[in-house]
N, CA, C and O atoms as CSV, one atom per row, in Angstrom:
chain,resi,resn,atom,element,x,y,z
A,1,MET,N,N,-13.319,-25.393,26.025
A,1,MET,CA,C,-13.228,-23.892,26.215
A,1,MET,C,C,-12.036,-23.701,27.192
A,1,MET,O,O,-11.738,-24.443,28.127
A,2,LEU,N,N,-11.445,-22.623,26.817
A,2,LEU,CA,C,-10.405,-22.173,27.670
A,2,LEU,C,C,-10.862,-21.293,28.969
A,2,LEU,O,O,-11.906,-20.644,28.900
A,3,LEU,N,N,-10.148,-21.282,30.033
A,3,LEU,CA,C,-10.077,-20.464,31.124
A,3,LEU,C,C,-9.119,-19.537,31.052
A,3,LEU,O,O,-7.969,-19.977,31.085
A,4,ILE,N,N,-9.271,-18.267,30.953
A,4,ILE,CA,C,-8.311,-17.422,30.706
A,4,ILE,C,C,-8.152,-16.593,31.877
A,4,ILE,O,O,-9.145,-16.067,32.380
A,5,GLU,N,N,-6.750,-16.391,32.462
A,5,GLU,CA,C,-6.553,-15.683,33.778
A,5,GLU,C,C,-6.258,-14.120,33.400
A,5,GLU,O,O,-5.104,-13.703,33.304
A,6,CYS,N,N,-7.339,-13.341,33.207
A,6,CYS,CA,C,-7.201,-11.971,32.932
A,6,CYS,C,C,-6.296,-11.339,34.173
A,6,CYS,O,O,-6.682,-11.452,35.336
A,7,PRO,N,N,-5.068,-10.669,33.826
A,7,PRO,CA,C,-4.232,-10.109,34.672
A,7,PRO,C,C,-4.918,-9.047,35.570
A,7,PRO,O,O,-4.316,-8.727,36.594
A,8,TYR,N,N,-6.055,-8.492,35.311
A,8,TYR,CA,C,-6.761,-7.569,35.795
A,8,TYR,C,C,-8.003,-7.863,36.566
A,8,TYR,O,O,-8.440,-7.146,37.466
A,9,CYS,N,N,-8.547,-8.990,36.138
A,9,CYS,CA,C,-9.915,-9.291,36.776
A,9,CYS,C,C,-9.980,-10.778,37.187
A,9,CYS,O,O,-10.958,-11.249,37.768
A,10,GLY,N,N,-8.902,-11.479,36.859
A,10,GLY,CA,C,-8.924,-12.921,37.378
A,10,GLY,C,C,-9.326,-13.885,36.359
A,10,GLY,O,O,-9.503,-13.535,35.192
A,11,PRO,N,N,-9.490,-15.184,36.788
A,11,PRO,CA,C,-9.906,-16.052,35.671
A,11,PRO,C,C,-11.386,-15.939,35.260
A,11,PRO,O,O,-12.301,-15.736,36.057
A,12,ARG,N,N,-11.528,-16.098,33.876
A,12,ARG,CA,C,-12.799,-15.822,33.082
A,12,ARG,C,C,-12.720,-16.920,32.000
A,12,ARG,O,O,-11.734,-17.587,31.689
A,13,SER,N,N,-13.986,-16.967,31.485
A,13,SER,CA,C,-14.174,-17.923,30.267
A,13,SER,C,C,-13.791,-17.442,29.121
A,13,SER,O,O,-13.991,-16.247,28.901
A,14,GLU,N,N,-13.226,-18.176,28.249
A,14,GLU,CA,C,-12.739,-17.613,26.961
A,14,GLU,C,C,-13.794,-16.796,26.170
A,14,GLU,O,O,-13.354,-15.914,25.432
A,15,GLU,N,N,-15.049,-16.972,26.232
A,15,GLU,CA,C,-16.079,-16.112,25.885
A,15,GLU,C,C,-15.946,-14.731,26.099
A,15,GLU,O,O,-16.304,-13.976,25.195
A,16,GLU,N,N,-15.539,-14.320,27.035
A,16,GLU,CA,C,-15.455,-12.786,27.448
A,16,GLU,C,C,-14.135,-12.182,26.875
A,16,GLU,O,O,-13.910,-10.992,27.096
A,17,PHE,N,N,-13.212,-12.955,26.125
A,17,PHE,CA,C,-12.171,-12.333,25.442
A,17,PHE,C,C,-12.321,-12.440,23.865
A,17,PHE,O,O,-13.076,-13.193,23.249
A,18,SER,N,N,-11.297,-11.378,23.287
A,18,SER,CA,C,-11.382,-11.344,21.706
A,18,SER,C,C,-9.897,-11.483,21.549
A,18,SER,O,O,-9.105,-10.828,22.226
A,19,TYR,N,N,-9.535,-12.377,20.616
A,19,TYR,CA,C,-8.085,-12.782,20.080
A,19,TYR,C,C,-7.651,-11.444,19.223
A,19,TYR,O,O,-8.396,-10.884,18.419
A,20,GLY,N,N,-6.369,-11.054,19.529
A,20,GLY,CA,C,-5.890,-9.902,18.770
A,20,GLY,C,C,-4.787,-10.073,17.931
A,20,GLY,O,O,-4.162,-9.067,17.599
A,21,GLY,N,N,-4.372,-11.390,17.451
A,21,GLY,CA,C,-3.435,-11.741,16.625
A,21,GLY,C,C,-2.239,-11.996,17.346
A,21,GLY,O,O,-2.196,-12.085,18.573
A,22,GLU,N,N,-1.083,-12.137,16.438
A,22,GLU,CA,C,0.393,-12.367,17.117
A,22,GLU,C,C,0.723,-11.296,17.758
A,22,GLU,O,O,0.426,-10.168,17.366
A,23,ALA,N,N,1.422,-11.565,18.894
A,23,ALA,CA,C,1.930,-10.540,19.733
A,23,ALA,C,C,3.418,-10.131,19.233
A,23,ALA,O,O,3.940,-10.842,18.375
A,24,HIS,N,N,4.041,-9.126,19.688
A,24,HIS,CA,C,5.248,-8.627,19.314
A,24,HIS,C,C,5.574,-8.418,17.951
A,24,HIS,O,O,6.671,-8.737,17.492
A,25,ILE,N,N,4.507,-7.802,17.164
A,25,ILE,CA,C,4.812,-7.447,15.670
A,25,ILE,C,C,5.009,-5.773,15.773
A,25,ILE,O,O,4.212,-5.002,16.306
A,26,LEU,N,N,6.018,-5.492,15.257
A,26,LEU,CA,C,6.242,-3.888,15.514
A,26,LEU,C,C,5.652,-3.393,14.262
A,26,LEU,O,O,5.853,-3.912,13.164
A,27,ARG,N,N,4.807,-2.217,14.509
A,27,ARG,CA,C,4.331,-1.439,13.455
A,27,ARG,C,C,5.281,-0.802,12.627
A,27,ARG,O,O,6.238,-0.294,13.213
A,28,PRO,N,N,5.232,-0.710,11.337
A,28,PRO,CA,C,6.237,0.028,10.511
A,28,PRO,C,C,6.426,1.440,10.905
A,28,PRO,O,O,5.399,2.052,11.199
A,29,ALA,N,N,7.548,2.062,10.964
A,29,ALA,CA,C,8.043,3.261,11.408
A,29,ALA,C,C,7.227,4.402,10.535
A,29,ALA,O,O,6.647,5.414,10.926
A,30,ASP,N,N,7.377,3.933,9.380
A,30,ASP,CA,C,6.889,4.935,8.203
A,30,ASP,C,C,5.793,4.329,7.335
A,30,ASP,O,O,6.156,4.073,6.187
A,31,PRO,N,N,4.412,4.021,7.668
A,31,PRO,CA,C,3.829,3.171,6.868
A,31,PRO,C,C,3.654,3.790,5.515
A,31,PRO,O,O,3.584,2.986,4.586
A,32,ASP,N,N,3.573,5.024,5.235
A,32,ASP,CA,C,3.283,5.478,3.998
A,32,ASP,C,C,4.600,5.485,2.952
A,32,ASP,O,O,4.557,5.927,1.804
A,33,ALA,N,N,5.684,4.946,3.547
A,33,ALA,CA,C,6.918,4.441,2.836
A,33,ALA,C,C,6.871,3.028,2.236
A,33,ALA,O,O,7.694,2.653,1.402
A,34,LEU,N,N,5.909,2.292,2.681
A,34,LEU,CA,C,5.755,0.797,2.296
A,34,LEU,C,C,4.992,0.711,0.954
A,34,LEU,O,O,4.070,1.497,0.735
A,35,ASN,N,N,5.347,-0.206,0.072
A,35,ASN,CA,C,4.621,-0.458,-1.012
A,35,ASN,C,C,3.387,-1.473,-0.789
A,35,ASN,O,O,3.363,-2.077,0.283
A,36,ASP,N,N,2.438,-1.684,-1.661
A,36,ASP,CA,C,1.410,-2.567,-1.536
A,36,ASP,C,C,1.989,-3.825,-0.953
A,36,ASP,O,O,1.404,-4.258,0.040
A,37,GLU,N,N,3.013,-4.475,-1.385
A,37,GLU,CA,C,3.365,-5.944,-1.140
A,37,GLU,C,C,3.939,-5.907,0.383
A,37,GLU,O,O,3.687,-6.872,1.104
A,38,GLN,N,N,4.648,-4.900,0.855
A,38,GLN,CA,C,5.287,-4.910,2.118
A,38,GLN,C,C,4.196,-4.483,3.101
A,38,GLN,O,O,4.343,-4.792,4.284
A,39,TRP,N,N,3.050,-3.760,2.692
A,39,TRP,CA,C,1.916,-3.372,3.736
A,39,TRP,C,C,1.119,-4.604,3.896
A,39,TRP,O,O,0.737,-4.887,5.032
A,40,ALA,N,N,0.830,-5.347,2.936
A,40,ALA,CA,C,0.124,-6.670,3.039
A,40,ALA,C,C,0.695,-7.661,3.741
A,40,ALA,O,O,0.050,-8.364,4.519
A,41,ASP,N,N,2.029,-7.804,3.507
A,41,ASP,CA,C,3.064,-8.706,4.376
A,41,ASP,C,C,2.681,-8.212,5.844
A,41,ASP,O,O,2.205,-9.066,6.592
A,42,TYR,N,N,2.826,-7.058,6.274
A,42,TYR,CA,C,2.619,-6.563,7.680
A,42,TYR,C,C,1.261,-7.020,8.072
A,42,TYR,O,O,1.166,-7.706,9.090
A,43,LEU,N,N,0.284,-6.746,7.442
A,43,LEU,CA,C,-1.155,-6.865,7.797
A,43,LEU,C,C,-1.679,-8.454,7.992
A,43,LEU,O,O,-2.448,-8.799,8.889
A,44,PHE,N,N,-1.116,-9.341,6.985
A,44,PHE,CA,C,-1.663,-10.772,6.789
A,44,PHE,C,C,-0.817,-11.716,7.057
A,44,PHE,O,O,-1.256,-12.795,7.456
A,45,MET,N,N,0.569,-11.519,6.898
A,45,MET,CA,C,1.414,-12.745,7.165
A,45,MET,C,C,1.783,-12.785,8.471
A,45,MET,O,O,2.773,-12.130,8.797
A,46,GLN,N,N,1.153,-13.463,9.346
A,46,GLN,CA,C,1.520,-13.961,10.707
A,46,GLN,C,C,1.951,-15.258,10.756
A,46,GLN,O,O,1.797,-16.094,9.865
A,47,GLY,N,N,2.585,-15.440,11.991
A,47,GLY,CA,C,3.120,-16.845,12.104
A,47,GLY,C,C,1.788,-17.866,12.511
A,47,GLY,O,O,0.768,-17.469,13.075
A,48,ASN,N,N,2.003,-18.968,12.172
A,48,ASN,CA,C,0.895,-19.991,12.470
A,48,ASN,C,C,1.677,-21.384,12.709
A,48,ASN,O,O,1.444,-22.385,12.032
A,49,LYS,N,N,2.509,-21.341,13.616
A,49,LYS,CA,C,3.263,-22.514,13.977
A,49,LYS,C,C,2.684,-23.400,15.091
A,49,LYS,O,O,1.975,-22.976,16.003
A,50,LYS,N,N,3.077,-24.724,14.910
A,50,LYS,CA,C,2.842,-25.611,16.160
A,50,LYS,C,C,3.623,-25.522,17.120
A,50,LYS,O,O,4.838,-25.453,16.935
A,51,GLY,N,N,3.051,-25.505,18.381
A,51,GLY,CA,C,3.879,-25.059,19.500
A,51,GLY,C,C,3.567,-23.986,20.302
A,51,GLY,O,O,2.387,-23.676,20.466
A,52,VAL,N,N,4.666,-23.236,20.945
A,52,VAL,CA,C,4.435,-22.259,21.738
A,52,VAL,C,C,4.232,-20.833,20.759
A,52,VAL,O,O,5.049,-20.447,19.923
A,53,PHE,N,N,3.115,-20.263,21.047
A,53,PHE,CA,C,2.962,-19.017,20.071
A,53,PHE,C,C,2.390,-17.811,21.049
A,53,PHE,O,O,1.499,-17.994,21.879
A,54,TYR,N,N,2.998,-16.651,20.832
A,54,TYR,CA,C,2.521,-15.453,21.562
A,54,TYR,C,C,1.561,-14.816,20.838
A,54,TYR,O,O,1.639,-14.620,19.625
A,55,GLU,N,N,0.497,-14.426,21.662
A,55,GLU,CA,C,-0.588,-13.870,21.159
A,55,GLU,C,C,-1.159,-12.692,22.123
A,55,GLU,O,O,-0.937,-12.669,23.333
A,56,ARG,N,N,-1.873,-11.781,21.475
A,56,ARG,CA,C,-2.451,-10.670,21.932
A,56,ARG,C,C,-3.932,-11.054,22.428
A,56,ARG,O,O,-4.553,-11.707,21.589
A,57,TRP,N,N,-4.542,-10.815,23.478
A,57,TRP,CA,C,-5.763,-10.990,23.903
A,57,TRP,C,C,-6.370,-9.555,24.410
A,57,TRP,O,O,-5.590,-8.708,24.846
A,58,VAL,N,N,-7.751,-9.301,24.346
A,58,VAL,CA,C,-8.331,-8.355,25.004
A,58,VAL,C,C,-9.557,-8.765,25.816
A,58,VAL,O,O,-10.403,-9.456,25.247
A,59,HIS,N,N,-9.739,-8.404,27.105
A,59,HIS,CA,C,-10.950,-8.715,27.826
A,59,HIS,C,C,-12.085,-7.921,27.457
A,59,HIS,O,O,-12.496,-7.038,28.210
A,60,SER,N,N,-12.696,-8.204,26.200
A,60,SER,CA,C,-13.683,-7.318,25.326
A,60,SER,C,C,-15.038,-7.263,26.248
A,60,SER,O,O,-15.865,-6.361,26.116
A,61,HIS,N,N,-15.158,-8.207,27.089
A,61,HIS,CA,C,-16.564,-8.310,27.969
A,61,HIS,C,C,-16.269,-8.034,29.360
A,61,HIS,O,O,-17.065,-8.483,30.184
A,62,GLY,N,N,-15.352,-7.432,29.735
A,62,GLY,CA,C,-14.713,-7.215,30.990
A,62,GLY,C,C,-13.939,-5.844,31.144
A,62,GLY,O,O,-14.589,-4.842,30.848
A,63,CYS,N,N,-12.862,-5.700,31.494
A,63,CYS,CA,C,-11.944,-4.548,31.775
A,63,CYS,C,C,-11.596,-3.778,30.434
A,63,CYS,O,O,-11.210,-2.609,30.446
A,64,ARG,N,N,-11.766,-4.539,29.249
A,64,ARG,CA,C,-11.287,-4.026,28.150
A,64,ARG,C,C,-9.875,-3.695,27.919
A,64,ARG,O,O,-9.531,-2.850,27.092
A,65,ARG,N,N,-8.958,-4.444,28.743
A,65,ARG,CA,C,-7.549,-4.153,28.698
A,65,ARG,C,C,-6.829,-5.174,27.950
A,65,ARG,O,O,-7.195,-6.338,28.109
A,66,TRP,N,N,-5.797,-4.908,27.105
A,66,TRP,CA,C,-5.076,-5.883,26.362
A,66,TRP,C,C,-3.954,-6.437,27.116
A,66,TRP,O,O,-3.367,-5.781,27.977
A,67,PHE,N,N,-3.638,-7.687,26.790
A,67,PHE,CA,C,-2.444,-8.475,27.511
A,67,PHE,C,C,-1.946,-9.446,26.376
A,67,PHE,O,O,-2.471,-9.586,25.271
A,68,ASN,N,N,-0.789,-10.112,26.881
A,68,ASN,CA,C,-0.150,-11.120,26.004
A,68,ASN,C,C,-0.110,-12.464,26.628
A,68,ASN,O,O,0.154,-12.652,27.816
A,69,VAL,N,N,-0.395,-13.417,25.738
A,69,VAL,CA,C,-0.608,-14.877,26.153
A,69,VAL,C,C,0.462,-15.687,25.429
A,69,VAL,O,O,0.634,-15.479,24.228
A,70,ALA,N,N,1.248,-16.665,26.123
A,70,ALA,CA,C,2.240,-17.537,25.543
A,70,ALA,C,C,1.158,-18.748,25.736
A,70,ALA,O,O,0.677,-18.988,26.843
A,71,ARG,N,N,0.776,-19.580,24.423
A,71,ARG,CA,C,-0.083,-20.639,24.291
A,71,ARG,C,C,0.532,-21.688,23.601
A,71,ARG,O,O,1.260,-21.285,22.694
A,72,ASP,N,N,0.479,-22.890,23.733
A,72,ASP,CA,C,0.854,-24.162,23.154
A,72,ASP,C,C,-0.367,-24.397,22.129
A,72,ASP,O,O,-1.465,-24.702,22.594
A,73,THR,N,N,-0.198,-24.265,20.816
A,73,THR,CA,C,-1.138,-24.406,19.992
A,73,THR,C,C,-1.543,-25.959,19.739
A,73,THR,O,O,-2.567,-26.295,19.145
A,74,LEU,N,N,-0.749,-26.698,20.187
A,74,LEU,CA,C,-1.067,-28.162,19.985
A,74,LEU,C,C,-1.960,-28.685,21.188
A,74,LEU,O,O,-2.851,-29.505,20.967
A,75,THR,N,N,-1.701,-28.180,22.512
A,75,THR,CA,C,-2.556,-28.572,23.617
A,75,THR,C,C,-3.398,-27.418,24.039
A,75,THR,O,O,-4.065,-27.653,25.046
A,76,TYR,N,N,-3.512,-26.438,23.614
A,76,TYR,CA,C,-4.266,-25.168,23.939
A,76,TYR,C,C,-3.798,-24.631,25.343
A,76,TYR,O,O,-4.442,-23.733,25.884
A,77,GLU,N,N,-2.722,-25.155,25.915
A,77,GLU,CA,C,-2.415,-24.914,27.246
A,77,GLU,C,C,-1.856,-23.488,27.207
A,77,GLU,O,O,-0.996,-23.093,26.420
A,78,ILE,N,N,-2.485,-22.738,28.204
A,78,ILE,CA,C,-1.751,-21.331,28.384
A,78,ILE,C,C,-0.560,-21.575,29.320
A,78,ILE,O,O,-0.660,-22.192,30.380
A,79,LEU,N,N,0.721,-20.973,28.783
A,79,LEU,CA,C,1.831,-21.106,29.682
A,79,LEU,C,C,2.085,-20.006,30.179
A,79,LEU,O,O,2.858,-20.086,31.134
A,80,ALA,N,N,1.670,-18.760,29.861
A,80,ALA,CA,C,2.271,-17.669,30.419
A,80,ALA,C,C,1.248,-16.498,30.255
A,80,ALA,O,O,0.635,-16.585,29.190
A,81,ILE,N,N,0.895,-15.402,31.046
A,81,ILE,CA,C,0.138,-14.349,30.676
A,81,ILE,C,C,0.916,-13.176,31.251
A,81,ILE,O,O,1.232,-13.156,32.441
A,82,TYR,N,N,1.247,-12.123,30.338
A,82,TYR,CA,C,2.220,-10.966,30.738
A,82,TYR,C,C,1.579,-9.900,29.939
A,82,TYR,O,O,0.908,-10.038,28.916
A,83,PRO,N,N,1.982,-8.501,30.752
A,83,PRO,CA,C,1.288,-7.284,30.170
A,83,PRO,C,C,1.774,-6.926,28.761
A,83,PRO,O,O,2.720,-7.555,28.288
A,84,MET,N,N,1.287,-6.126,28.193
A,84,MET,CA,C,1.517,-5.366,26.905
A,84,MET,C,C,2.899,-4.794,27.241
A,84,MET,O,O,3.177,-4.424,28.381
A,85,GLY,N,N,3.759,-4.733,26.212
A,85,GLY,CA,C,5.008,-4.141,26.316
A,85,GLY,C,C,5.999,-4.726,26.940
A,85,GLY,O,O,7.115,-4.207,26.947
A,86,ALA,N,N,5.732,-5.933,27.579
A,86,ALA,CA,C,6.781,-6.690,28.384
A,86,ALA,C,C,7.347,-7.698,27.224
A,86,ALA,O,O,6.781,-7.957,26.162
A,87,ALA,N,N,8.605,-8.203,27.689
A,87,ALA,CA,C,9.120,-9.066,26.824
A,87,ALA,C,C,8.545,-10.323,27.051
A,87,ALA,O,O,7.890,-10.364,28.092
A,88,PRO,N,N,8.584,-11.345,26.415
A,88,PRO,CA,C,8.010,-12.624,26.436
A,88,PRO,C,C,8.871,-13.537,27.520
A,88,PRO,O,O,10.099,-13.508,27.599
A,89,PRO,N,N,8.112,-14.246,28.233
A,89,PRO,CA,C,8.859,-14.835,29.329
A,89,PRO,C,C,9.681,-15.987,28.765
A,89,PRO,O,O,9.368,-16.498,27.690
A,90,LYS,N,N,10.646,-16.370,29.421
A,90,LYS,CA,C,11.614,-17.446,29.098
A,90,LYS,C,C,10.736,-18.752,29.602
A,90,LYS,O,O,10.372,-18.937,30.763
A,91,LEU,N,N,10.475,-19.618,28.477
A,91,LEU,CA,C,9.707,-20.805,28.839
A,91,LEU,C,C,10.734,-22.171,28.823
A,91,LEU,O,O,11.719,-22.282,28.093
A,92,ASP,N,N,10.268,-23.154,29.786
A,92,ASP,CA,C,11.015,-24.381,29.629
A,92,ASP,C,C,10.996,-24.955,28.386
A,92,ASP,O,O,9.920,-25.055,27.797
A,93,GLU,N,N,12.208,-25.424,27.796
A,93,GLU,CA,C,12.234,-25.925,26.412
A,93,GLU,C,C,11.362,-27.122,26.145
A,93,GLU,O,O,11.138,-27.400,24.966
A,94,ARG,N,N,10.843,-27.866,27.103
A,94,ARG,CA,C,9.866,-28.892,26.819
A,94,ARG,C,C,8.616,-28.354,26.183
A,94,ARG,O,O,7.777,-29.128,25.720
A,95,HIS,N,N,8.480,-27.169,26.149
A,95,HIS,CA,C,7.146,-26.702,25.389
A,95,HIS,C,C,7.365,-26.199,24.105
A,95,HIS,O,O,6.458,-25.613,23.513
A,96,TYR,N,N,8.427,-26.355,23.628
A,96,TYR,CA,C,8.874,-26.024,22.271
A,96,TYR,C,C,8.726,-27.379,21.358
A,96,TYR,O,O,9.029,-28.502,21.761
A,97,VAL,N,N,8.241,-27.095,20.143
A,97,VAL,CA,C,8.029,-28.229,19.219
A,97,VAL,C,C,9.147,-28.131,18.207
A,97,VAL,O,O,9.231,-28.956,17.298
């Protein structure tokens, strides 16, 4: 089980949080202009790489606020937690696969 440091409430069990998918994916500026293939690509084609992955999480059983997490998918280690809208932090290269 992960211990996630909510930036607003402090450390909590992962059971209090909900995963929100890959972070830093921009919503299409004009969704009505997309064809079905482009819309499906936006909705369903997310990264799934080994190593550092940037994710969105929400404290669903707490403050209900969203934030971003940089997590190593091989070790489950949380490397950074930062607010929505912020740029991903620069991480030490040893964390990259």
